[in-house]
PASE-512331 format. One line per 10 residues: number of its first residue (from 1); for each residue x, y, z of C-alpha. Coordinates in Angstrom, 2 decimals. Example, Ala and Ser with C-alpha at 12.3 -4.5 7.8 and 13.67 -1.06 7.14 Angstrom:
<sites>
1 = 12.30 -4.50 7.80  13.67 -1.06 7.14
</sites>
This chain:
<sites>
1 = 6.75 16.05 16.08  5.72 14.31 12.91  2.28 15.24 11.82  -0.63 12.90 11.57  -0.55 12.89 7.78  2.79 11.16 7.78  1.58 8.60 10.34  -1.51 7.86 8.17  0.68 7.62 4.99  3.07 5.14 6.59
11 = 0.19 2.96 7.81  -1.64 3.20 4.50  1.52 2.33 2.57  2.14 -0.70 4.78  -1.37 -1.97 4.42  -1.57 -1.31 0.72  1.86 -2.64 -0.14  1.57 -5.60 2.13  -1.80 -6.57 0.78  -0.70 -6.17 -2.83
21 = 2.44 -8.22 -2.14  0.52 -10.90 -0.30  -1.94 -11.17 -3.12  0.85 -11.65 -5.57  2.59 -14.29 -3.50  -0.62 -16.19 -2.89  -1.59 -16.39 -6.51  1.80 -17.16 -8.11  1.55 -20.89 -7.32  -1.87 -20.92 -8.95
31 = -0.53 -19.27 -12.08  2.11 -21.96 -12.30  -0.48 -24.68 -11.69  -2.78 -23.45 -14.54  -0.10 -22.31 -17.01  2.95 -24.42 -16.23  6.49 -23.20 -15.54  7.28 -22.42 -19.19  4.31 -20.04 -19.57  5.25 -18.57 -16.16
41 = 8.67 -17.93 -17.62  6.92 -15.92 -20.27  5.30 -13.81 -17.53  8.81 -13.38 -16.18  9.83 -12.14 -19.64  6.99 -9.58 -19.35  8.35 -8.31 -16.05  11.77 -7.93 -17.60  10.34 -5.89 -20.45  8.75 -3.60 -17.92
51 = 12.07 -3.23 -16.12  13.93 -2.54 -19.33  11.50 0.23 -20.37  11.66 2.14 -17.05  14.22 4.55 -18.48  11.52 5.87 -20.80  9.90 7.29 -17.64  12.51 10.04 -18.17  12.54 10.66 -14.45  9.14 12.28 -14.67
61 = 7.22 10.26 -12.07  9.81 11.00 -9.31  10.06 14.60 -10.52  6.35 15.05 -10.26  6.40 13.47 -6.77  9.14 15.86 -5.63  7.80 19.04 -7.34  4.20 18.57 -6.10  5.52 18.00 -2.57  7.57 21.22 -2.83
71 = 4.69 23.18 -4.40  2.25 21.99 -1.76  4.17 24.14 0.75  4.22 27.14 -1.69  0.53 26.93 -2.58  0.97 27.53 -6.31  -2.15 25.79 -7.61  -1.80 26.77 -11.32  1.80 25.51 -11.58  0.87 22.21 -9.96
81 = -2.05 21.66 -12.43  0.07 22.71 -15.44  2.95 20.41 -14.39  0.57 17.40 -14.22  -0.92 18.19 -17.63  2.54 18.68 -19.17  3.89 15.39 -17.89  0.65 13.62 -18.70  0.94 14.51 -22.40  4.52 13.22 -22.45
91 = 3.61 9.97 -20.70  0.72 9.01 -22.98  2.83 9.76 -26.07  5.49 7.41 -24.75  2.84 4.71 -24.06  1.72 4.73 -27.71  5.35 4.41 -28.83  5.89 1.47 -26.42  2.87 -0.47 -27.69  3.79 0.01 -31.31
101 = 7.40 -0.89 -30.79  6.74 -4.13 -28.90  4.11 -5.27 -31.36  6.59 -4.73 -34.21  9.38 -6.70 -32.65  7.13 -9.51 -31.21  7.66 -11.91 -34.16  11.47 -11.65 -33.88  11.47 -12.14 -30.12  9.23 -15.21 -30.44
111 = 11.37 -16.77 -33.16  14.88 -15.74 -32.33  15.20 -14.83 -28.66  13.18 -16.93 -26.23  13.80 -20.69 -26.06  10.39 -22.29 -26.39  9.67 -26.03 -25.89  6.02 -26.68 -25.08  4.43 -23.50 -26.33  3.92 -22.66 -29.99
121 = 5.87 -19.80 -31.51  2.61 -18.20 -32.67  1.25 -18.32 -29.14  4.41 -16.67 -27.78  4.28 -14.00 -30.50  0.70 -13.14 -29.68  1.46 -13.04 -25.93  4.39 -10.68 -26.49  2.22 -8.32 -28.56  -0.28 -8.30 -25.71
131 = 2.54 -7.48 -23.35  3.10 -4.26 -25.32  -0.50 -3.23 -24.86  -0.41 -4.08 -21.13  2.71 -1.97 -20.60  1.25 0.91 -22.60  -2.00 1.18 -20.70  -0.19 0.74 -17.42  2.58 3.28 -18.24  0.88 6.56 -17.03
141 = 0.00 4.81 -13.74  3.47 5.51 -12.31  3.11 9.18 -13.17  -0.28 9.44 -11.52  0.96 7.49 -8.56  3.91 9.76 -8.11  1.56 12.72 -8.22  -0.77 11.38 -5.51  2.16 10.48 -3.31  3.68 13.96 -3.71
151 = 0.34 15.46 -2.72  0.34 13.25 0.45  -2.73 11.41 -0.84  -1.21 8.11 -0.02  -4.24 6.68 1.78  -6.28 7.15 -1.41  -3.50 5.78 -3.55  -3.27 2.60 -1.45  -7.03 2.07 -1.50  -6.83 2.13 -5.33
161 = -3.67 -0.09 -5.43  -4.91 -2.74 -3.00  -8.36 -2.97 -4.51  -7.11 -3.26 -8.14  -4.36 -5.72 -7.14  -6.99 -8.01 -5.67  -9.22 -7.78 -8.72  -6.17 -8.20 -11.04  -4.82 -11.33 -9.42  -8.05 -12.97 -8.37
171 = -9.64 -12.24 -11.73  -6.65 -13.72 -13.59  -7.03 -16.96 -11.70  -10.78 -17.06 -12.49  -10.06 -16.43 -16.19  -7.49 -19.20 -16.28  -9.71 -21.59 -14.41  -13.09 -20.92 -16.03  -12.32 -19.53 -19.50  -8.85 -20.51 -20.89
181 = -5.65 -21.87 -19.36  -3.52 -19.91 -21.81  -0.96 -17.17 -21.29  -2.84 -15.08 -23.93  -5.93 -15.04 -21.74  -3.82 -13.98 -18.79  -2.48 -10.94 -20.62  -5.86 -9.99 -22.03  -7.19 -9.79 -18.50  -4.24 -7.64 -17.50
191 = -4.96 -5.16 -20.28  -8.51 -4.62 -18.97  -7.68 -4.25 -15.33  -4.50 -2.11 -15.57  -6.32 0.18 -17.98  -9.10 0.73 -15.47  -6.46 1.29 -12.70  -4.64 3.91 -14.78  -7.79 5.84 -15.64  -8.99 5.79 -12.03
201 = -5.63 6.95 -10.62  -5.42 9.75 -13.16  -8.93 10.93 -12.26  -8.22 11.01 -8.58  -4.93 12.85 -9.11  -6.63 15.61 -11.08  -9.41 15.80 -8.46  -6.81 16.10 -5.63  -4.92 19.00 -7.21  -5.50 22.48 -5.74
211 = -8.22 24.44 -7.56  -7.32 27.16 -10.05  -9.33 29.60 -12.14  -7.52 28.70 -15.33  -7.53 25.40 -17.14  -4.38 23.31 -16.99  -2.10 23.71 -20.00  1.14 22.22 -21.38  4.05 24.32 -20.13  7.52 24.33 -21.60
221 = 8.66 26.65 -18.87  7.85 24.14 -16.09  9.76 21.44 -17.96  12.72 23.79 -18.24  12.64 24.43 -14.50  12.83 20.74 -13.47  14.71 19.27 -16.42  17.99 18.91 -14.51  16.43 16.74 -11.81  14.44 14.74 -14.41
231 = 17.57 14.26 -16.55  19.46 13.05 -13.49  16.73 10.61 -12.68  16.74 9.38 -16.29  20.47 8.78 -16.11  20.08 6.91 -12.84  17.25 4.80 -14.35  19.22 3.99 -17.49  22.35 2.76 -15.73  20.25 1.07 -13.05
241 = 18.35 -0.83 -15.66  21.59 -2.06 -17.21  22.70 -3.32 -13.82  19.38 -4.88 -12.65  18.10 -6.27 -15.91  21.16 -7.41 -17.84  21.21 -10.71 -15.98  17.58 -11.37 -16.92  18.17 -10.41 -20.54  21.13 -12.78 -20.85
251 = 19.34 -15.61 -18.99  16.19 -15.21 -21.09  18.32 -15.93 -24.12  20.53 -18.69 -22.73  18.02 -20.56 -20.66  14.83 -22.29 -21.60  11.66 -20.42 -20.58  11.11 -23.05 -17.91  14.53 -22.49 -16.25  14.11 -18.75 -16.61
261 = 10.80 -19.13 -14.76  12.65 -20.55 -11.72  14.92 -17.51 -11.71  11.96 -15.18 -11.85  10.22 -17.10 -9.14  13.20 -16.58 -6.84  13.08 -12.85 -7.49  9.36 -12.81 -6.91  9.72 -14.10 -3.42  12.97 -12.21 -2.70
271 = 11.29 -8.93 -3.68  8.73 -9.49 -0.92  11.25 -7.63 1.24  10.62 -4.56 -0.84  6.94 -4.84 0.02  7.98 -4.51 3.69  10.21 -1.43 3.29  8.84 0.44 0.27  5.90 1.86 2.25  8.38 3.61 4.53
281 = 10.44 5.12 1.73  7.29 6.10 -0.18  5.90 8.00 2.79  9.19 9.61 3.77  10.48 10.83 0.40  7.97 13.74 0.11  8.66 14.58 3.76  12.43 14.57 3.16  11.83 16.90 0.26  9.81 19.26 2.35
291 = 12.36 19.33 5.16  15.27 19.94 2.73  13.30 22.80 1.06  12.60 24.29 4.56  16.26 23.87 5.68  15.16 21.89 8.73  18.26 19.72 9.03  17.66 18.71 12.68  14.26 17.26 11.93  15.59 15.62 8.77
301 = 18.35 13.80 10.72  15.87 12.56 13.30  13.46 11.30 10.65  16.24 9.78 8.56  17.45 7.55 11.38  13.93 6.65 12.52  13.14 5.57 8.96  16.32 3.56 8.49  15.78 1.76 11.81  12.20 0.96 10.87
311 = 13.38 -0.43 7.49  15.90 -2.67 9.31  13.37 -3.85 11.87  11.13 -5.10 9.12  13.65 -6.26 6.57  16.50 -7.99 8.35  14.56 -10.65 10.33  12.41 -11.55 7.29  15.23 -11.49 4.77  17.70 -13.59 6.83
321 = 14.91 -16.03 7.61  14.29 -16.60 3.90  18.02 -16.89 3.17  18.53 -19.57 5.89  15.31 -21.55 5.20  14.76 -21.50 1.42  13.72 -25.10 1.04  11.17 -25.02 3.82  9.66 -21.70 2.69  9.45 -22.73 -0.96
331 = 7.76 -26.06 -0.04  5.26 -24.31 2.16  4.60 -21.83 -0.60  4.42 -23.97 -3.75  4.01 -27.56 -2.47  6.19 -28.65 -5.44  9.50 -30.55 -4.79  10.67 -29.92 -8.41  10.28 -26.15 -7.92  12.05 -26.35 -4.53
341 = 15.03 -28.22 -5.98  15.46 -25.80 -8.87  14.91 -22.61 -6.92  16.23 -22.87 -3.28  19.83 -21.82 -3.97  18.77 -19.01 -6.25  16.33 -17.79 -3.57  19.00 -17.64 -0.88  21.30 -15.53 -3.06  18.61 -13.29 -4.41
351 = 17.15 -12.44 -1.02  20.59 -11.48 0.34  20.86 -8.99 -2.51  17.33 -7.75 -1.88  18.11 -7.28 1.82  21.16 -5.19 1.03  19.12 -3.22 -1.50  16.45 -2.54 1.13  19.12 -1.13 3.47  20.14 1.60 1.03
361 = 16.58 2.73 0.03  16.38 5.62 2.41  19.95 6.85 1.76  18.92 7.09 -1.89  15.74 8.93 -1.00  17.82 11.39 1.01  20.05 12.03 -2.07  17.00 12.60 -4.28  15.39 14.93 -1.75  18.50 17.14 -2.02
371 = 18.30 16.89 -5.81  21.69 15.02 -5.85  21.36 12.54 -8.72  25.02 12.37 -9.88  26.28 10.09 -7.13  23.81 7.34 -7.98  24.51 7.78 -11.68  28.26 7.56 -11.45  28.35 4.70 -8.98  26.17 2.70 -11.35
381 = 28.49 3.56 -14.25  31.43 2.15 -12.21  29.40 -0.92 -11.33  28.55 -1.52 -15.02  32.21 -1.38 -15.98  33.17 -3.83 -13.27  30.21 -6.20 -13.00  28.80 -6.58 -16.43  31.89 -8.40 -17.83  31.88 -10.51 -14.71
391 = 28.16 -11.19 -15.18  28.80 -12.65 -18.69  31.53 -14.89 -17.23  29.54 -16.19 -14.29  26.35 -16.73 -16.31  28.27 -18.71 -18.86  29.78 -20.88 -16.14  27.06 -21.05 -13.49  23.83 -20.18 -15.35  21.17 -18.59 -13.19
401 = 23.26 -18.85 -10.09  25.86 -16.54 -11.68  23.21 -13.86 -12.16  22.15 -14.12 -8.54  25.77 -13.80 -7.35  26.16 -10.54 -9.33  22.97 -9.28 -7.69  24.53 -9.83 -4.29  27.81 -8.13 -5.27  26.02 -5.12 -6.74
411 = 24.03 -4.35 -3.56  26.94 -5.06 -1.30  28.80 -2.34 -3.21  25.92 0.09 -2.54  26.15 -0.53 1.21  29.96 -0.42 1.49  30.84 2.28 -1.02  27.83 4.53 -1.88  26.65 5.21 1.70  30.10 6.45 2.93
421 = 30.47 8.73 -0.10  27.02 10.12 0.44  27.50 10.80 4.09  30.72 12.63 3.20  28.44 15.37 1.76  25.01 14.88 3.34  24.52 14.59 7.07  28.24 13.90 7.42  28.11 13.27 11.23  25.49 10.44 10.85
431 = 27.49 7.84 8.90  28.66 5.66 11.76  25.31 5.82 13.48  23.79 4.42 10.30  26.23 1.51 10.16  26.33 0.83 13.84  22.78 1.31 15.00  20.48 1.62 11.94  21.66 -1.57 10.24  24.38 -3.14 12.33
441 = 22.39 -4.12 15.47  19.39 -5.66 13.69  21.72 -7.51 11.29  23.72 -9.15 14.07  20.70 -10.02 16.14  18.82 -11.50 13.24  21.84 -13.58 12.16  22.34 -15.00 15.69  18.67 -15.85 16.29  17.90 -17.23 12.80
451 = 21.25 -19.06 12.71  20.39 -20.85 15.99  16.90 -21.70 14.71  18.50 -23.21 11.57  20.80 -25.37 13.73  18.05 -26.57 16.15  15.16 -26.94 13.67  13.28 -30.21 14.39  13.79 -32.84 11.72  10.65 -33.99 9.88
461 = 7.44 -32.68 11.26  4.23 -31.44 9.68  3.96 -28.31 7.56  2.16 -26.62 10.43  5.09 -27.36 12.79  7.60 -25.91 10.26  5.46 -22.84 9.70  5.18 -22.30 13.47  8.90 -22.67 13.87  9.62 -20.10 11.16
471 = 7.03 -17.69 12.46  8.37 -17.88 16.03  11.93 -17.41 14.81  11.02 -14.26 12.86  8.91 -12.92 15.76  11.76 -13.42 18.21  14.23 -11.66 15.94  11.85 -8.75 15.58  11.19 -8.54 19.35  14.88 -8.50 20.29
481 = 15.74 -6.02 17.55  12.81 -3.78 18.63  14.09 -3.79 22.19  17.47 -2.46 21.14  16.76 0.00 18.30  16.02 3.48 19.70  13.07 4.12 17.39  11.12 1.07 18.58  12.52 0.94 22.16  11.33 4.42 22.92
491 = 7.99 3.68 21.42  7.58 0.53 23.52  8.39 2.51 26.65  5.79 5.10 25.88  3.22 2.38 25.20  4.04 0.74 28.53  3.60 4.04 30.36  0.33 4.66 28.65  1.46 7.32 26.21  1.07 5.76 22.75
501 = 2.69 7.71 19.98  3.40 6.85 16.32  6.61 4.95 15.71  7.63 7.35 12.95
</sites>
């Protein structure tokens, strides 16, 4: 029986992630309205920089998550506090290097890399320097977040995340509306808010650690103990960055900032799927780690399938709906026919890749819970060798569409190649159940229902009618999938018979 902490964590992650994602989606059209698509492309460039620099995390945030989860069972308070202090020193040092490095290269990026039309080079240079400061003050936040999650303080973490996301997005719009409609003003606001967020999260992490008589100190020994896992995570991050960010790096050079903005916009909406499934993986990874450490394979198998089915139940109806109705959804979201015309095909392709990516999140969490990082590393090396040359070819021929196609191929490879290899070693008897029940059933049901809705959609009609049609289609796909998947079907039966239990 899963304890109440896990139930609270899943609910908190859903609420926090959903709210943060909703806030982001709601305010993106306003950013575009105040700044224009070219400046929004510069925000996309900022997101690309963040993605490129993830490898400097050195695997420490995931390592801290895993190690605090493992030590919470052992009750070693001093080691937990020393581990946080050790990684904290490393993280803040990296943050300073990041800020200095981006400020130094900002003039070159502004003059020689991005293709500016309406914005001045000086304005772009200043904005890029500000990006460096934003990334620097935000950098330790991922470490502190990983620590809170590992300590099962996910309710607290999501309160911080949702509150700060609201202030961050809403405040940015107020700054652009009342003070200055400039991209520099946008990034100045980000520096203030993400800095506050980082400080608060660090404070609450230290307050949540078990008490110890000694003050926390930097420990080389603790680094030595967990360096293999951290190094493996660094390798995974490095090759993952090459795969997921190369398309954006190339397109940021070849396309104008405006066209690059359309590509970023497609990923912004496509990544909404991650907002639906990340709460599950965030809550389950520490639990997976605990069960692996305890050797409780039976409970691990049960929780693994429940989690995968919950991911599919949330992701497949929503993802396939977006892929089949990109024009309608973009028009309802942005109210801009130009954006719709430039983004709808990109969105369909991007969301298919995001859907496949969502399907393999929990298999990856299972690998990491066992400390098995080499599979993810080597599969990404193979993907780099195959897909990066193809990426250059497709981008040169098809532009942004070529990058989106590579995104689909990459994640299809994860589903068809990585998962079978993983189940050859971990939970080897569960592979076909994962394909058949965990993802196969909801995929087929969603394709049939959404496909029929696409064929029979009423022509014309008001925005309210289209929104209602889309909402009813998604709801029907969820209901039918829920009636077939064991995790939700059993829960529904217990609710009907008056015995309500958590779905996970």
